[in-house]
ZAPA-5618 format. One record per atom (N, C-alpha, C): x, y, z. Coordinates in Angstrom, 2 decimals, always signed. Example, Ala and Ser with C-alpha at 12.3 -4.5 7.8 and 13.67 -1.06 7.14 Angstrom:
2
+---------+---------+---------+
!      c1 !      c2 !      c3 !
+---------+---------+---------+
!  +13.19 !   -5.69 !   +7.80 !
!  +12.30 !   -4.50 !   +7.80 !
!  +13.20 !   -3.30 !   +7.80 !
!  +12.85 !   -2.25 !   +7.08 !
!  +13.67 !   -1.06 !   +7.14 !
!  +12.90 !   +0.03 !   +7.87 !
+---------+---------+---------+
END
This chain:
199
+---------+---------+---------+
!      c1 !      c2 !      c3 !
+---------+---------+---------+
! +111.85 !  +83.30 !  +87.05 !
! +112.49 !  +83.99 !  +85.94 !
! +113.96 !  +83.57 !  +85.84 !
! +114.41 !  +83.29 !  +84.65 !
! +115.79 !  +82.88 !  +84.42 !
! +116.60 !  +84.06 !  +83.93 !
! +117.74 !  +84.32 !  +84.55 !
! +118.57 !  +85.45 !  +84.16 !
! +119.42 !  +85.17 !  +82.93 !
! +119.96 !  +86.23 !  +82.37 !
! +120.74 !  +86.07 !  +81.14 !
! +122.02 !  +85.28 !  +81.38 !
! +122.58 !  +85.35 !  +82.59 !
! +123.80 !  +84.58 !  +82.85 !
! +123.52 !  +83.08 !  +82.86 !
! +122.34 !  +82.68 !  +83.33 !
! +121.98 !  +81.26 !  +83.32 !
! +121.82 !  +80.76 !  +81.88 !
! +121.21 !  +81.59 !  +81.05 !
! +121.00 !  +81.19 !  +79.66 !
! +122.33 !  +81.16 !  +78.91 !
! +123.22 !  +82.10 !  +79.25 !
! +124.57 !  +82.08 !  +78.66 !
! +125.28 !  +80.78 !  +79.03 !
! +125.15 !  +80.37 !  +80.29 !
! +125.76 !  +79.09 !  +80.71 !
! +125.20 !  +77.93 !  +79.90 !
! +123.88 !  +77.92 !  +79.67 !
! +123.27 !  +76.87 !  +78.87 !
! +123.84 !  +76.86 !  +77.46 !
! +124.02 !  +78.03 !  +76.88 !
! +124.58 !  +78.11 !  +75.52 !
! +126.01 !  +77.56 !  +75.48 !
! +126.80 !  +77.90 !  +76.48 !
! +128.18 !  +77.41 !  +76.54 !
! +128.20 !  +75.89 !  +76.70 !
! +127.30 !  +75.36 !  +77.51 !
! +127.23 !  +73.92 !  +77.71 !
! +126.85 !  +73.20 !  +76.42 !
! +125.85 !  +73.73 !  +75.72 !
! +125.42 !  +73.13 !  +74.46 !
! +126.54 !  +73.15 !  +73.44 !
! +127.32 !  +74.23 !  +73.46 !
! +128.44 !  +74.37 !  +72.52 !
! +129.65 !  +73.54 !  +72.95 !
! +129.51 !  +72.85 !  +74.10 !
! +130.61 !  +72.05 !  +74.66 !
! +131.86 !  +72.89 !  +74.86 !
! +131.63 !  +74.12 !  +75.32 !
! +132.72 !  +75.05 !  +75.62 !
! +132.76 !  +75.20 !  +77.14 !
! +133.76 !  +74.60 !  +77.75 !
! +133.82 !  +74.53 !  +79.21 !
! +134.21 !  +75.88 !  +79.81 !
! +133.18 !  +76.68 !  +80.09 !
! +133.38 !  +78.00 !  +80.68 !
! +132.32 !  +78.22 !  +81.77 !
! +132.60 !  +77.86 !  +83.01 !
! +131.63 !  +78.09 !  +84.07 !
! +131.34 !  +79.58 !  +84.22 !
! +130.08 !  +79.93 !  +84.37 !
! +129.67 !  +81.32 !  +84.52 !
! +129.35 !  +81.60 !  +85.99 !
! +130.06 !  +82.55 !  +86.57 !
! +129.81 !  +82.99 !  +87.94 !
! +129.07 !  +84.32 !  +87.89 !
! +127.87 !  +84.35 !  +88.42 !
! +127.09 !  +85.57 !  +88.45 !
! +127.33 !  +86.27 !  +89.79 !
! +128.09 !  +87.34 !  +89.76 !
! +128.40 !  +88.09 !  +90.98 !
! +127.54 !  +89.34 !  +91.11 !
! +126.44 !  +89.39 !  +90.36 !
! +125.55 !  +90.53 !  +90.44 !
! +124.73 !  +90.53 !  +91.72 !
! +124.38 !  +91.73 !  +92.19 !
! +123.54 !  +91.90 !  +93.37 !
! +122.39 !  +92.81 !  +92.99 !
! +121.19 !  +92.42 !  +93.30 !
! +120.02 !  +93.22 !  +92.97 !
! +120.12 !  +94.60 !  +93.61 !
! +119.97 !  +95.64 !  +92.81 !
! +120.04 !  +97.01 !  +93.31 !
! +121.45 !  +97.55 !  +93.46 !
! +122.45 !  +96.74 !  +93.17 !
! +123.84 !  +97.16 !  +93.35 !
! +124.23 !  +98.24 !  +92.36 !
! +125.10 !  +99.13 !  +92.79 !
! +125.59 ! +100.21 !  +91.94 !
! +127.04 !  +99.97 !  +91.54 !
! +127.46 ! +100.64 !  +90.48 !
! +128.85 ! +100.56 !  +90.05 !
! +129.73 ! +101.41 !  +90.95 !
! +129.27 ! +102.62 !  +91.24 !
! +130.10 ! +103.56 !  +92.00 !
! +129.50 ! +103.98 !  +93.34 !
! +128.17 ! +104.02 !  +93.44 !
! +127.50 ! +104.44 !  +94.67 !
! +128.02 ! +105.78 !  +95.16 !
! +128.04 ! +106.76 !  +94.27 !
! +128.62 ! +108.06 !  +94.61 !
! +127.79 ! +108.82 !  +95.64 !
! +126.50 ! +108.47 !  +95.77 !
! +125.64 ! +109.14 !  +96.75 !
! +125.31 ! +108.22 !  +97.93 !
! +125.97 ! +107.05 !  +98.00 !
! +125.71 ! +106.11 !  +99.08 !
! +125.21 ! +104.78 !  +98.55 !
! +125.37 ! +103.72 !  +99.32 !
! +124.97 ! +102.39 !  +98.88 !
! +123.51 ! +102.08 !  +99.15 !
! +122.85 ! +102.87 ! +100.01 !
! +121.44 ! +102.69 ! +100.34 !
! +121.17 ! +101.29 ! +100.89 !
! +122.17 ! +100.70 ! +101.54 !
! +122.00 !  +99.40 ! +102.16 !
! +121.97 !  +98.24 ! +101.20 !
! +122.41 !  +98.46 !  +99.95 !
! +122.33 !  +97.42 !  +98.93 !
! +123.69 !  +96.80 !  +98.61 !
! +124.58 !  +96.81 !  +99.56 !
! +125.87 !  +96.16 !  +99.37 !
! +126.93 !  +97.11 !  +98.86 !
! +128.18 !  +96.71 !  +99.02 !
! +129.29 !  +97.51 !  +98.53 !
! +129.18 !  +97.68 !  +97.01 !
! +129.58 !  +98.84 !  +96.53 !
! +129.54 !  +99.11 !  +95.10 !
! +130.47 !  +98.17 !  +94.35 !
! +130.20 !  +98.00 !  +93.07 !
! +130.99 !  +97.07 !  +92.25 !
! +132.48 !  +97.40 !  +92.29 !
! +132.82 !  +98.68 !  +92.20 !
! +134.25 !  +99.02 !  +92.16 !
! +134.95 !  +98.73 !  +93.48 !
! +134.17 !  +98.54 !  +94.56 !
! +134.75 !  +98.20 !  +95.85 !
! +134.84 !  +96.69 !  +96.08 !
! +133.95 !  +95.94 !  +95.50 !
! +133.89 !  +94.50 !  +95.78 !
! +134.42 !  +93.64 !  +94.65 !
! +134.74 !  +94.23 !  +93.49 !
! +135.10 !  +93.43 !  +92.32 !
! +136.35 !  +92.59 !  +92.57 !
! +137.29 !  +93.09 !  +93.36 !
! +138.49 !  +92.31 !  +93.62 !
! +138.18 !  +91.00 !  +94.31 !
! +137.50 !  +91.08 !  +95.43 !
! +137.16 !  +89.88 !  +96.21 !
! +136.15 !  +89.00 !  +95.50 !
! +135.11 !  +89.62 !  +94.93 !
! +133.99 !  +88.85 !  +94.39 !
! +134.25 !  +88.28 !  +93.00 !
! +135.17 !  +88.88 !  +92.26 !
! +135.37 !  +88.46 !  +90.87 !
! +136.85 !  +88.20 !  +90.55 !
! +137.68 !  +89.21 !  +90.68 !
! +139.05 !  +89.11 !  +90.17 !
! +139.90 !  +88.09 !  +90.92 !
! +139.60 !  +87.86 !  +92.19 !
! +140.40 !  +86.92 !  +92.98 !
! +139.84 !  +85.50 !  +92.99 !
! +138.77 !  +85.28 !  +92.23 !
! +138.20 !  +83.93 !  +92.14 !
! +139.16 !  +83.03 !  +91.37 !
! +139.56 !  +81.89 !  +91.93 !
! +140.50 !  +81.01 !  +91.23 !
! +139.99 !  +80.60 !  +89.86 !
! +140.86 !  +80.72 !  +88.86 !
! +140.53 !  +80.28 !  +87.51 !
! +139.78 !  +81.28 !  +86.66 !
! +139.45 !  +82.44 !  +87.21 !
! +138.71 !  +83.42 !  +86.41 !
! +139.56 !  +83.87 !  +85.22 !
! +138.90 !  +84.00 !  +84.06 !
! +139.61 !  +84.41 !  +82.84 !
! +138.95 !  +85.60 !  +82.16 !
! +137.66 !  +85.74 !  +82.37 !
! +136.91 !  +86.80 !  +81.70 !
! +136.02 !  +87.52 !  +82.72 !
! +135.78 !  +88.79 !  +82.45 !
! +134.88 !  +89.59 !  +83.28 !
! +133.87 !  +90.25 !  +82.34 !
! +132.59 !  +90.12 !  +82.66 !
! +131.55 !  +90.81 !  +81.89 !
! +130.92 !  +91.85 !  +82.81 !
! +131.05 !  +93.10 !  +82.44 !
! +130.62 !  +94.21 !  +83.30 !
! +129.36 !  +94.86 !  +82.74 !
! +128.31 !  +94.82 !  +83.52 !
! +127.04 !  +95.45 !  +83.15 !
! +126.49 !  +96.16 !  +84.37 !
! +126.41 !  +97.47 !  +84.31 !
! +125.92 !  +98.23 !  +85.45 !
! +125.82 !  +99.71 !  +85.14 !
! +125.10 ! +100.40 !  +85.99 !
! +124.96 ! +101.85 !  +85.86 !
! +123.55 ! +102.34 !  +86.06 !
! +122.57 ! +101.50 !  +85.74 !
! +121.18 ! +101.95 !  +85.86 !
! +120.79 ! +102.21 !  +87.31 !
! +121.34 ! +101.43 !  +88.24 !
! +121.01 ! +101.66 !  +89.65 !
! +121.67 ! +102.93 !  +90.18 !
! +122.85 ! +103.26 !  +89.67 !
! +123.48 ! +104.53 !  +90.05 !
! +122.59 ! +105.70 !  +89.64 !
! +122.03 ! +105.60 !  +88.45 !
! +121.15 ! +106.66 !  +87.94 !
! +119.84 ! +106.69 !  +88.74 !
! +119.18 ! +105.56 !  +88.85 !
! +117.86 ! +105.52 !  +89.46 !
! +117.86 ! +105.78 !  +90.95 !
! +118.76 ! +105.15 !  +91.69 !
! +118.78 ! +105.32 !  +93.14 !
! +119.21 ! +106.73 !  +93.53 !
! +120.14 ! +107.31 !  +92.76 !
! +120.55 ! +108.69 !  +93.04 !
! +119.40 ! +109.66 !  +92.81 !
! +118.58 ! +109.37 !  +91.81 !
! +117.42 ! +110.20 !  +91.53 !
! +116.39 ! +110.09 !  +92.64 !
! +116.11 ! +108.87 !  +93.08 !
! +115.17 ! +108.66 !  +94.18 !
! +115.66 ! +109.36 !  +95.45 !
! +116.95 ! +109.25 !  +95.72 !
! +117.52 ! +109.86 !  +96.92 !
! +117.37 ! +111.38 !  +96.89 !
! +117.66 ! +111.97 !  +95.74 !
! +117.55 ! +113.42 !  +95.63 !
! +116.11 ! +113.88 !  +95.85 !
! +115.17 ! +113.14 !  +95.29 !
! +113.77 ! +113.51 !  +95.45 !
! +113.33 ! +113.37 !  +96.91 !
! +113.79 ! +112.31 !  +97.55 !
! +113.42 ! +112.09 !  +98.95 !
! +113.96 ! +113.20 !  +99.86 !
! +115.08 ! +113.75 !  +99.46 !
! +115.71 ! +114.83 ! +100.24 !
! +115.24 ! +116.21 !  +99.78 !
! +114.33 ! +116.23 !  +98.81 !
! +113.83 ! +117.49 !  +98.24 !
! +114.96 ! +118.32 !  +97.65 !
! +115.89 ! +117.61 !  +97.03 !
! +117.02 ! +118.25 !  +96.35 !
! +116.78 ! +118.24 !  +94.85 !
! +117.48 ! +119.11 !  +94.11 !
! +117.34 ! +119.10 !  +92.65 !
! +117.78 ! +117.75 !  +92.07 !
! +117.18 ! +117.38 !  +90.96 !
! +117.58 ! +116.16 !  +90.28 !
! +119.05 ! +116.28 !  +89.87 !
! +119.88 ! +115.28 !  +90.17 !
! +121.28 ! +115.37 !  +89.77 !
! +121.43 ! +115.54 !  +88.26 !
! +122.44 ! +116.27 !  +87.86 !
! +122.69 ! +116.49 !  +86.43 !
! +123.15 ! +115.20 !  +85.76 !
! +123.11 ! +115.21 !  +84.43 !
! +123.58 ! +114.04 !  +83.68 !
! +125.03 ! +113.73 !  +84.01 !
! +125.85 ! +114.76 !  +84.11 !
! +127.27 ! +114.54 !  +84.43 !
! +127.45 ! +113.97 !  +85.83 !
! +126.67 ! +114.47 !  +86.78 !
! +126.78 ! +113.97 !  +88.16 !
! +126.38 ! +112.52 !  +88.26 !
! +125.46 ! +112.09 !  +87.40 !
! +125.01 ! +110.70 !  +87.40 !
! +125.95 ! +109.79 !  +86.61 !
! +126.44 ! +110.28 !  +85.48 !
! +127.22 ! +109.43 !  +84.58 !
! +128.70 ! +109.35 !  +84.93 !
! +129.29 ! +110.47 !  +85.31 !
! +130.75 ! +110.50 !  +85.48 !
! +131.27 ! +109.53 !  +86.54 !
! +130.61 ! +109.38 !  +87.70 !
! +131.10 ! +108.39 !  +88.67 !
! +131.03 ! +106.96 !  +88.13 !
! +130.00 ! +106.65 !  +87.34 !
! +129.87 ! +105.31 !  +86.75 !
! +131.02 ! +105.06 !  +85.78 !
! +131.30 ! +106.03 !  +84.94 !
! +132.39 ! +105.89 !  +83.97 !
! +133.73 ! +105.73 !  +84.69 !
! +133.96 ! +106.56 !  +85.71 !
! +135.22 ! +106.47 !  +86.46 !
! +135.37 ! +105.11 !  +87.14 !
! +134.28 ! +104.60 !  +87.71 !
! +134.33 ! +103.30 !  +88.39 !
! +134.54 ! +102.16 !  +87.40 !
! +133.90 ! +102.24 !  +86.24 !
! +134.12 ! +101.20 !  +85.23 !
! +135.55 ! +101.24 !  +84.72 !
! +136.10 ! +102.43 !  +84.55 !
! +137.52 ! +102.54 !  +84.15 !
! +138.40 ! +101.85 !  +85.18 !
! +138.10 ! +102.06 !  +86.45 !
! +138.88 ! +101.44 !  +87.53 !
! +138.80 !  +99.92 !  +87.46 !
! +137.59 !  +99.40 !  +87.24 !
! +137.40 !  +97.95 !  +87.16 !
! +138.14 !  +97.37 !  +85.97 !
! +138.05 !  +98.04 !  +84.82 !
! +138.76 !  +97.57 !  +83.62 !
! +140.25 !  +97.51 !  +83.89 !
! +140.79 !  +98.56 !  +84.50 !
! +142.23 !  +98.60 !  +84.78 !
! +142.63 !  +97.49 !  +85.75 !
! +141.82 !  +97.26 !  +86.77 !
! +142.12 !  +96.21 !  +87.74 !
! +142.12 !  +94.83 !  +87.07 !
! +141.14 !  +94.59 !  +86.21 !
! +141.06 !  +93.30 !  +85.53 !
! +142.21 !  +93.11 !  +84.56 !
! +142.52 !  +94.15 !  +83.81 !
! +143.64 !  +94.05 !  +82.86 !
! +144.96 !  +93.84 !  +83.58 !
! +145.09 !  +94.43 !  +84.76 !
! +146.33 !  +94.24 !  +85.53 !
! +146.52 !  +92.79 !  +85.93 !
! +145.45 !  +92.03 !  +85.99 !
! +145.51 !  +90.60 !  +86.31 !
! +145.52 !  +89.73 !  +85.06 !
! +145.60 !  +90.38 !  +83.89 !
! +145.65 !  +89.63 !  +82.64 !
! +144.32 !  +89.09 !  +82.17 !
! +143.21 !  +89.66 !  +82.68 !
! +141.89 !  +89.17 !  +82.31 !
! +141.32 !  +89.99 !  +81.15 !
! +140.45 !  +89.36 !  +80.37 !
! +139.70 !  +90.06 !  +79.34 !
! +138.42 !  +90.61 !  +79.96 !
! +138.08 !  +91.83 !  +79.59 !
! +136.91 !  +92.49 !  +80.16 !
! +135.95 !  +92.89 !  +79.05 !
! +134.71 !  +92.45 !  +79.17 !
! +133.67 !  +92.78 !  +78.20 !
! +132.62 !  +93.67 !  +78.87 !
! +132.09 !  +94.60 !  +78.11 !
! +131.11 !  +95.52 !  +78.66 !
! +129.77 !  +95.43 !  +77.96 !
! +128.72 !  +95.70 !  +78.69 !
! +127.38 !  +95.75 !  +78.12 !
! +126.79 !  +97.14 !  +78.30 !
! +126.09 !  +97.62 !  +77.28 !
! +125.46 !  +98.93 !  +77.39 !
! +124.24 !  +98.86 !  +78.32 !
! +123.90 ! +100.02 !  +78.88 !
! +122.83 ! +100.13 !  +79.87 !
! +121.48 ! +100.17 !  +79.16 !
! +120.53 !  +99.40 !  +79.67 !
! +119.22 !  +99.27 !  +79.03 !
! +118.34 ! +100.51 !  +79.25 !
! +117.37 ! +100.72 !  +78.35 !
! +116.43 ! +101.83 !  +78.51 !
! +115.56 ! +101.65 !  +79.76 !
! +115.04 ! +102.78 !  +80.28 !
! +114.23 ! +102.68 !  +81.50 !
! +113.13 ! +103.73 !  +81.57 !
! +112.75 ! +104.31 !  +80.45 !
! +111.68 ! +105.30 !  +80.49 !
! +110.40 ! +104.69 !  +81.06 !
! +109.63 ! +105.50 !  +81.75 !
! +108.35 ! +105.15 !  +82.37 !
! +108.49 ! +104.44 !  +83.71 !
! +109.72 ! +104.22 !  +84.17 !
! +109.87 ! +103.61 !  +85.49 !
! +109.41 ! +104.59 !  +86.57 !
! +108.83 ! +104.05 !  +87.61 !
! +108.29 ! +104.87 !  +88.69 !
! +109.41 ! +105.50 !  +89.51 !
! +109.40 ! +106.79 !  +89.63 !
! +110.27 ! +107.59 !  +90.51 !
! +111.71 ! +107.72 !  +90.03 !
! +112.14 ! +106.94 !  +89.05 !
! +113.56 ! +106.94 !  +88.70 !
! +113.89 ! +107.65 !  +87.39 !
! +112.94 ! +107.71 !  +86.46 !
! +113.25 ! +108.25 !  +85.14 !
! +113.17 ! +109.77 !  +85.13 !
! +114.21 ! +110.41 !  +84.61 !
! +114.23 ! +111.85 !  +84.38 !
! +114.99 ! +112.10 !  +83.08 !
! +114.85 ! +113.29 !  +82.55 !
! +115.62 ! +113.66 !  +81.35 !
! +117.11 ! +113.62 !  +81.65 !
! +117.49 ! +114.03 !  +82.85 !
! +118.90 ! +114.00 !  +83.23 !
! +119.41 ! +112.56 !  +83.30 !
! +118.57 ! +111.68 !  +83.84 !
! +118.96 ! +110.28 !  +83.92 !
! +119.12 ! +109.64 !  +82.55 !
! +118.21 ! +109.97 !  +81.64 !
! +118.33 ! +109.44 !  +80.28 !
! +119.59 ! +109.97 !  +79.60 !
! +119.88 ! +111.25 !  +79.80 !
! +121.11 ! +111.81 !  +79.22 !
! +122.34 ! +111.13 !  +79.81 !
! +122.28 ! +110.79 !  +81.10 !
! +123.39 ! +110.09 !  +81.74 !
! +123.56 ! +108.70 !  +81.14 !
! +122.45 ! +107.99 !  +80.95 !
! +122.51 ! +106.65 !  +80.35 !
! +123.12 ! +106.72 !  +78.96 !
! +122.70 ! +107.70 !  +78.17 !
! +123.24 ! +107.84 !  +76.83 !
! +124.73 ! +108.18 !  +76.86 !
! +125.14 ! +108.99 !  +77.82 !
! +126.57 ! +109.33 !  +77.94 !
! +127.39 ! +108.09 !  +78.29 !
! +126.90 ! +107.31 !  +79.25 !
! +127.60 ! +106.09 !  +79.64 !
! +127.70 ! +105.14 !  +78.44 !
! +126.60 ! +104.97 !  +77.73 !
! +126.59 ! +104.04 !  +76.60 !
! +127.51 ! +104.50 !  +75.48 !
! +127.54 ! +105.80 !  +75.22 !
! +128.45 ! +106.32 !  +74.19 !
! +129.89 ! +106.03 !  +74.56 !
! +130.21 ! +106.19 !  +75.83 !
! +131.57 ! +105.90 !  +76.30 !
! +131.88 ! +104.41 !  +76.18 !
! +130.94 ! +103.56 !  +76.56 !
! +131.16 ! +102.12 !  +76.46 !
! +131.41 ! +101.72 !  +75.01 !
! +130.62 ! +102.26 !  +74.10 !
! +130.73 ! +101.88 !  +72.69 !
! +132.02 ! +102.37 !  +72.04 !
! +132.49 ! +103.55 !  +72.44 !
! +133.54 ! +104.21 !  +71.66 !
! +134.92 ! +104.25 !  +72.31 !
! +134.98 ! +104.39 !  +73.62 !
! +136.30 ! +104.69 !  +74.18 !
! +136.59 ! +104.08 !  +75.54 !
! +135.80 ! +103.12 !  +75.96 !
! +135.97 ! +102.58 !  +77.31 !
! +137.21 ! +101.72 !  +77.46 !
! +137.64 ! +101.07 !  +76.41 !
! +138.78 ! +100.19 !  +76.51 !
! +138.44 !  +98.76 !  +76.85 !
! +137.16 !  +98.39 !  +76.69 !
! +136.79 !  +96.99 !  +76.87 !
! +137.41 !  +96.13 !  +75.77 !
! +137.58 !  +94.85 !  +76.06 !
! +138.08 !  +93.91 !  +75.06 !
! +136.98 !  +93.45 !  +74.12 !
! +135.76 !  +93.79 !  +74.44 !
! +134.60 !  +93.50 !  +73.60 !
! +133.39 !  +94.17 !  +74.21 !
! +132.44 !  +94.56 !  +73.37 !
! +131.23 !  +95.23 !  +73.84 !
! +130.01 !  +94.54 !  +73.25 !
! +129.01 !  +94.29 !  +74.08 !
! +127.72 !  +93.79 !  +73.62 !
! +126.72 !  +94.93 !  +73.82 !
! +126.16 !  +95.39 !  +72.72 !
! +125.29 !  +96.56 !  +72.76 !
! +123.84 !  +96.14 !  +73.06 !
! +123.60 !  +95.81 !  +74.32 !
! +122.26 !  +95.39 !  +74.74 !
! +121.22 !  +96.46 !  +74.39 !
! +121.55 !  +97.70 !  +74.63 !
! +120.61 !  +98.79 !  +74.37 !
! +120.12 !  +98.78 !  +72.93 !
! +121.00 !  +98.49 !  +71.99 !
! +120.67 !  +98.60 !  +70.57 !
! +119.55 !  +97.66 !  +70.15 !
! +119.50 !  +96.44 !  +70.73 !
! +118.48 !  +95.49 !  +70.29 !
! +117.37 !  +95.29 !  +71.31 !
! +117.53 !  +95.84 !  +72.51 !
! +116.49 !  +95.71 !  +73.52 !
! +115.52 !  +96.89 !  +73.52 !
! +115.90 !  +97.99 !  +72.91 !
! +115.05 !  +99.18 !  +72.95 !
! +113.96 !  +99.12 !  +71.89 !
! +112.90 !  +99.85 !  +72.14 !
! +111.78 !  +99.98 !  +71.21 !
! +112.20 ! +100.94 !  +70.10 !
! +112.24 ! +100.50 !  +68.84 !
! +112.68 ! +101.41 !  +67.76 !
! +111.85 ! +102.68 !  +67.68 !
! +110.56 ! +102.60 !  +68.03 !
! +109.69 ! +103.78 !  +67.97 !
! +109.87 ! +104.70 !  +69.18 !
! +110.36 ! +104.12 !  +70.28 !
! +110.58 ! +104.88 !  +71.51 !
! +111.91 ! +104.39 !  +72.12 !
! +113.05 ! +104.88 !  +71.63 !
! +114.36 ! +104.34 !  +72.03 !
! +114.67 ! +104.43 !  +73.52 !
! +113.90 ! +105.26 !  +74.25 !
! +114.15 ! +105.36 !  +75.69 !
! +113.43 ! +104.28 !  +76.47 !
! +112.69 ! +103.40 !  +75.75 !
! +111.92 ! +102.35 !  +76.41 !
! +112.38 ! +100.97 !  +75.94 !
! +112.15 !  +99.97 !  +76.78 !
! +112.35 !  +98.59 !  +76.37 !
! +111.27 !  +98.20 !  +75.36 !
! +111.61 !  +97.29 !  +74.45 !
! +110.59 !  +96.70 !  +73.59 !
! +109.54 !  +96.02 !  +74.47 !
! +108.30 !  +96.08 !  +74.04 !
! +107.22 !  +95.49 !  +74.84 !
! +107.47 !  +94.01 !  +75.11 !
! +107.94 !  +93.28 !  +74.13 !
! +108.18 !  +91.85 !  +74.29 !
! +109.30 !  +91.55 !  +75.28 !
! +110.18 !  +92.53 !  +75.50 !
! +111.32 !  +92.34 !  +76.38 !
! +111.12 !  +93.00 !  +77.74 !
! +109.94 !  +93.55 !  +78.00 !
! +109.65 !  +94.29 !  +79.21 !
! +108.91 !  +93.39 !  +80.20 !
! +109.45 !  +93.26 !  +81.39 !
! +108.82 !  +92.40 !  +82.40 !
! +107.52 !  +93.00 !  +82.94 !
! +107.34 !  +94.28 !  +82.68 !
! +106.14 !  +94.95 !  +83.17 !
! +106.45 !  +96.13 !  +84.07 !
! +107.71 !  +96.22 !  +84.54 !
! +108.07 !  +97.35 !  +85.40 !
! +108.87 !  +98.41 !  +84.66 !
! +109.04 !  +98.22 !  +83.34 !
! +109.74 !  +99.18 !  +82.47 !
! +111.23 !  +99.30 !  +82.79 !
! +111.75 !  +98.36 !  +83.57 !
! +113.15 !  +98.40 !  +83.97 !
! +113.83 !  +97.05 !  +83.76 !
! +113.22 !  +96.00 !  +84.30 !
! +113.82 !  +94.67 !  +84.19 !
! +113.29 !  +93.95 !  +82.96 !
! +114.16 !  +93.24 !  +82.26 !
! +113.70 !  +92.47 !  +81.10 !
! +112.80 !  +91.30 !  +81.50 !
! +111.97 !  +90.90 !  +80.58 !
! +111.16 !  +89.70 !  +80.72 !
! +112.04 !  +88.47 !  +80.46 !
! +111.47 !  +87.28 !  +80.59 !
! +112.21 !  +86.06 !  +80.25 !
! +112.72 !  +86.14 !  +78.82 !
! +111.85 !  +86.62 !  +77.91 !
! +112.25 !  +86.74 !  +76.51 !
! +113.38 !  +87.76 !  +76.36 !
! +113.34 !  +88.80 !  +77.17 !
! +114.39 !  +89.81 !  +77.12 !
! +115.72 !  +89.27 !  +77.59 !
! +115.70 !  +88.53 !  +78.71 !
! +116.95 !  +87.94 !  +79.20 !
! +117.50 !  +86.92 !  +78.19 !
! +116.61 !  +86.19 !  +77.55 !
! +117.07 !  +85.24 !  +76.54 !
! +117.72 !  +85.97 !  +75.37 !
! +117.12 !  +87.05 !  +74.94 !
! +117.69 !  +87.84 !  +73.85 !
! +119.07 !  +88.37 !  +74.23 !
! +119.22 !  +88.82 !  +75.46 !
! +120.52 !  +89.32 !  +75.91 !
! +121.58 !  +88.22 !  +75.82 !
! +121.24 !  +87.05 !  +76.35 !
! +122.20 !  +85.94 !  +76.34 !
! +122.54 !  +85.48 !  +74.93 !
! +121.53 !  +85.47 !  +74.07 !
! +121.75 !  +84.97 !  +72.71 !
! +122.52 !  +85.95 !  +71.84 !
! +122.59 !  +87.21 !  +72.24 !
! +123.35 !  +88.19 !  +71.47 !
! +124.81 !  +88.29 !  +71.90 !
! +125.20 !  +87.52 !  +72.89 !
! +126.59 !  +87.52 !  +73.32 !
! +127.37 !  +86.51 !  +72.49 !
! +128.32 !  +86.93 !  +71.66 !
! +129.07 !  +86.00 !  +70.84 !
! +129.93 !  +85.08 !  +71.71 !
! +129.78 !  +83.78 !  +71.53 !
! +130.58 !  +82.85 !  +72.33 !
! +132.06 !  +82.94 !  +71.99 !
! +132.37 !  +83.49 !  +70.83 !
! +133.79 !  +83.63 !  +70.46 !
! +134.53 !  +84.57 !  +71.41 !
! +133.80 !  +85.43 !  +72.14 !
! +134.44 !  +86.29 !  +73.13 !
! +135.17 !  +85.44 !  +74.17 !
! +134.65 !  +84.26 !  +74.43 !
! +135.20 !  +83.37 !  +75.45 !
! +136.08 !  +82.28 !  +74.85 !
! +136.52 !  +82.50 !  +73.61 !
! +137.39 !  +81.53 !  +72.96 !
! +136.69 !  +80.28 !  +72.50 !
! +135.36 !  +80.35 !  +72.32 !
! +134.60 !  +79.19 !  +71.88 !
! +134.42 !  +79.23 !  +70.37 !
! +134.34 !  +78.07 !  +69.73 !
! +134.16 !  +78.05 !  +68.27 !
! +132.78 !  +78.53 !  +67.87 !
+---------+---------+---------+
END
């Protein structure tokens, strides 16, 4: 399976726009890890300096995250026989951590772009009404008041119009969480190259 960052790199190469793409994503990684990292690496707000901002020549940051904060926190609560975390408990740490990352990047003179969080209804063990409300809260903040230098609304074109809490069937890898190859391609193709100063 080819990720959206690889396809974005291909698009930049075809456009003859010299912008190397560094994918610093980690599978299962969280933005804030407010309930713990669960052994999946330091949270984004803790590692972004070393892994992204201090990379020589970096000019742009594309931030996409939050679904693992929602899902892993839900799984953890269930495993501990605790109540499902509220929408605010799930969303607010993600928003605070993204604010921190934006401020850190801007302090270094970098442009920061944000992507909305994809739908995840029907996922095993992770989907709850509270989690969906958290996702919607995060996305509303990203769209309206986050302070990004640009936003790509992945949720808007990846969701099923008849069931907005779900991925479109064509974009669903089969686990109701990760996009298919066609989904990753759609994500990459919806990112305007002009964000990176390309014609």
